[in-house]
C-alpha positions in Angstrom: -5.6 17.8 -6.8 -8.7 15.5 -7.2 -9.5 14.5 -10.8 -7.3 17.2 -12.5 -4.7 14.8 -13.6 -3.9 11.2 -14.5 -2.4 9.0 -11.6 0.5 8.3 -14.0 1.7 11.9 -13.8 2.5 11.5 -10.1 4.5 8.4 -11.0 6.5 10.4 -13.6 7.1 13.2 -11.1 8.1 10.9 -8.3 10.6 9.0 -10.5 12.1 12.3 -11.6 12.7 13.2 -7.9 14.1 9.8 -7.0 16.3 9.7 -10.1 17.8 13.1 -9.2 18.6 11.9 -5.7 20.2 8.7 -6.9 22.4 10.6 -9.4 23.6 12.9 -6.7 24.3 10.0 -4.3 26.1 8.0 -7.0 23.7 5.0 -6.7 23.8 2.7 -9.7 20.5 2.1 -11.6 22.1 -0.5 -13.9 24.6 -2.6 -12.0 23.2 -4.1 -8.9 22.7 -7.6 -7.5 19.4 -9.6 -7.5 18.1 -7.8 -10.5 15.5 -10.5 -11.2 14.0 -10.1 -7.8 13.9 -6.3 -8.2 12.0 -6.6 -11.5 9.7 -9.2 -9.9 9.1 -6.8 -7.0 8.1 -4.1 -9.5 5.9 -6.4 -11.5 4.0 -7.5 -8.4 3.6 -3.9 -7.2 2.3 -2.8 -10.6 -0.2 -5.7 -10.7 -1.4 -4.8 -7.2 -1.8 -1.1 -8.2 -3.8 -1.9 -11.3 -6.1 -4.2 -9.3 -6.6 -1.5 -6.7 -7.4 1.2 -9.3 -9.8 -1.2 -11.0 -11.5 -2.0 -7.7 -12.0 1.6 -6.7 -13.5 2.4 -10.1 -15.9 -0.6 -10.1 -16.6 -1.3 -6.5 -17.9 0.6 -3.5 -14.8 2.4 -2.1 -15.3 0.9 1.4 -15.5 -2.6 -0.1 -12.4 -2.1 -2.1 -10.5 -0.7 0.8 -11.4 -3.4 3.3 -10.5 -6.2 0.9 -7.2 -4.7 -0.2 -6.2 -4.2 3.4 -6.3 -8.0 4.0 -2.7 -7.8 2.7 -1.2 -8.2 6.2 -3.0 -11.5 6.6 -1.6 -12.8 3.3 1.8 -11.4 4.1 1.9 -13.3 7.4 1.0 -16.6 5.6 3.5 -16.1 2.8 6.3 -14.9 5.0 5.8 -17.9 7.4 5.8 -20.4 4.5 8.6 -19.1 2.3 10.7 -16.9 4.5 10.3 -18.9 7.7 9.6 -15.8 9.7 8.0 -16.0 13.1 4.3 -15.5 13.3 3.3 -14.9 16.9 0.1 -14.4 18.8 0.8 -10.7 18.7 0.9 -10.8 14.9 -2.5 -12.7 14.9 -4.0 -10.2 17.3 -2.7 -7.1 15.5 -3.9 -8.5 12.1 -7.4 -9.2 13.4 -7.7 -5.9 15.2 -6.4 -4.1 12.2 -8.8 -5.7 9.8 -11.8 -5.0 12.1 -10.6 -1.4 12.6 -10.2 -0.8 8.8 -13.6 -2.3 8.2 -15.1 0.1 10.7 -13.5 3.1 9.0 -14.2 2.0 5.4 -17.7 0.7 6.2 -17.9 -1.8 3.3 -21.4 -2.6 2.0 -20.9 -6.4 2.6 -20.8 -5.6 6.4 -22.8 -2.5 6.9 -25.3 -3.0 4.1 -25.2 -1.5 0.6 -26.5 2.0 0.0 -29.6 2.5 -2.1 -27.7 4.3 -4.9 -25.2 1.5 -5.3 -25.7 -1.0 -8.2 -25.2 -4.7 -8.0 -21.9 -6.0 -9.3 -20.7 -9.3 -10.7 -19.9 -12.0 -8.2 -16.2 -12.0 -9.3 -15.7 -8.3 -8.7 -14.5 -8.7 -5.0 -11.8 -11.2 -6.3 -9.9 -8.3 -7.9 -9.1 -6.4 -4.6 -8.2 -9.7 -3.0 -5.8 -10.3 -5.9 -4.3 -6.8 -5.1 -3.8 -7.9 -1.5 -2.1 -11.1 -2.6 0.1 -9.3 -5.1 1.1 -6.8 -2.3 1.9 -9.7 0.1 4.1 -11.4 -2.5 5.8 -8.2 -3.3 6.5 -7.4 0.4 8.1 -10.9 0.8 10.2 -10.5 -2.3 11.4 -7.2 -1.0 12.2 -8.9 2.3 14.3 -11.5 0.4 16.2 -8.7 -1.4 17.1 -7.3 2.0 20.0 -4.8 2.1 21.6 -6.1 -1.1 20.1 -3.4 -3.2 19.5 0.3 -2.4 15.9 1.0 -1.4 15.9 3.9 -3.8 17.0 1.7 -6.7 14.2 -0.8 -5.9 11.6 2.0 -5.7 12.8 3.4 -9.0 12.2 0.2 -10.8 9.1 -0.4 -8.8 7.4 2.7 -10.2 8.9 2.2 -13.7 6.9 -1.1 -13.8 3.9 0.8 -12.5 4.2 3.4 -15.3 4.3 0.6 -17.9 1.3 -1.2 -16.3 -0.6 2.0 -15.8 0.0 3.1 -19.4 -1.5 -0.2 -20.6 -4.4 0.1 -18.1 -5.1 3.7 -19.3 -5.2 2.6 -23.0 -7.4 -0.4 -22.2 -9.8 1.6 -20.0 -9.7 4.6 -22.4 -8.9 7.0 -19.5 -8.1 10.6 -20.2 -4.5 11.8 -20.1 -4.5 15.1 -18.3 -1.5 17.2 -17.1 -2.6 20.1 -14.9 -1.4 23.6 -15.5 1.6 25.0 -13.6 -0.5 26.4 -10.7 -1.8 24.9 -7.5 -2.8 21.5 -8.9 0.7 21.0 -10.4 2.3 22.0 -7.0 0.1 19.6 -5.2 0.9 16.9 -7.7 4.7 17.4 -7.1 4.1 17.3 -3.3 2.2 14.0 -3.8 5.0 12.7 -5.9 7.6 13.6 -3.4 5.6 11.9 -0.6 5.0 8.8 -2.8 8.7 8.4 -3.6 9.6 8.8 0.1 7.0 6.3 1.1 8.2 3.7 -1.4 11.8 4.1 -0.3 10.9 4.0 3.4 8.8 0.9 3.0 11.5 -0.9 1.0 14.1 0.0 3.7 11.8 -1.1 6.5 11.2 -4.5 4.8 15.0 -4.9 4.6 15.4 -4.3 8.3 12.4 -5.9 10.0 10.1 -8.9 9.3 7.6 -8.4 6.5 4.5 -9.0 8.6 5.6 -6.6 11.3 6.4 -3.9 8.7 3.1 -4.3 6.9 1.1 -4.2 10.1 2.8 -1.0 11.2 2.0 0.4 7.7 -1.7 0.0 8.6 -1.3 3.3 10.4 -1.5 5.1 7.1 -5.3 4.4 7.0 -5.7 6.1 10.4 -3.6 9.1 9.3 -5.6 9.4 6.0 -8.8 9.2 8.1 -7.6 11.9 10.5 -6.6 14.2 7.6 -10.1 13.9 6.2 -11.6 14.9 9.5 -9.3 17.7 10.6 -8.0 19.1 7.3 -10.9 18.6 4.9 -13.7 18.7 7.5 -15.3 15.4 6.6 -18.0 14.4 9.1 -17.2 11.4 11.3 -19.0 9.0 13.7 -18.4 6.8 16.7 -17.9 3.7 14.5 -15.1 5.3 12.5 -13.4 6.7 15.6 -13.5 3.2 17.2 -12.0 1.7 14.1 -9.2 4.2 14.1 -8.5 3.4 17.8 -8.4 -0.3 17.0 -5.9 0.1 14.2 -3.7 2.3 16.4 -3.8 -0.2 19.2 -2.8 -3.1 16.9 0.0 -1.0 15.5 1.2 0.1 18.9 1.2 -3.6 20.1 3.2 -4.9 17.2 5.7 -2.0 17.4 6.2 -2.6 21.1 6.8 -6.3 20.6 9.5 -5.5 18.1 11.2 -2.8 20.2 11.1 -4.9 23.4 11.8 -8.1 21.5 8.7 -9.9 23.0 7.4 -13.2 21.6 4.2 -13.2 23.6 4.8 -16.9 24.3 3.1 -18.5 21.3 4.4 -18.9 17.8 2.9 -20.5 14.7 
């Protein structure tokens, strides 16, 4: 739906869909354990989202994407220190391969050179997407500590409630327009996006409850490849050998870490 609506509207729509499901399933939105961790998870996700939006608005898209997707690296470090999760050579390899692959797809200016039309930015601008990656990593580890104690739908509900609050503040501070599309195709696409967003949040939260945080986040790198493929085959965006190679690297890293989990392989070395 492009620029026809505010990102906050998709949050409102996704919360409406998730709330309807929770009411039908009898899932409590008020009485649940580890409430402080749930709120912390939402606050970290909201902070990460605000940093990501700011980065995309003020940095080259490739730069912002490459820096935000350092989240698996920070997740592995945080999970190893605070959750005592294993960090094997397979995790190291998948992280490095994934970062290289995403860099090849996003083509950030600090690697491939800035385009002529791009303006110089302040030295601290790249710190913001790195903060987004750190907030994401901390949020993933908090979700991992919550585990199965709280329904993934309850967590995702409060997660986006926090994002709505943070997004509202961000919209007012940045003086962004509030636009709700008409009830035609843009509105339908917005509802579809909201449904997919709500499903993604719930699935990711559930995955973090079942498998180690680093493994879950590395597998999630596959969404970059899927987004890239949709641009090529659905929207007809031109591609090149570098981007194709990057997609192949991300997929290979994802396949490796998935197989090590399914086959319970340690690859011999742990950190």
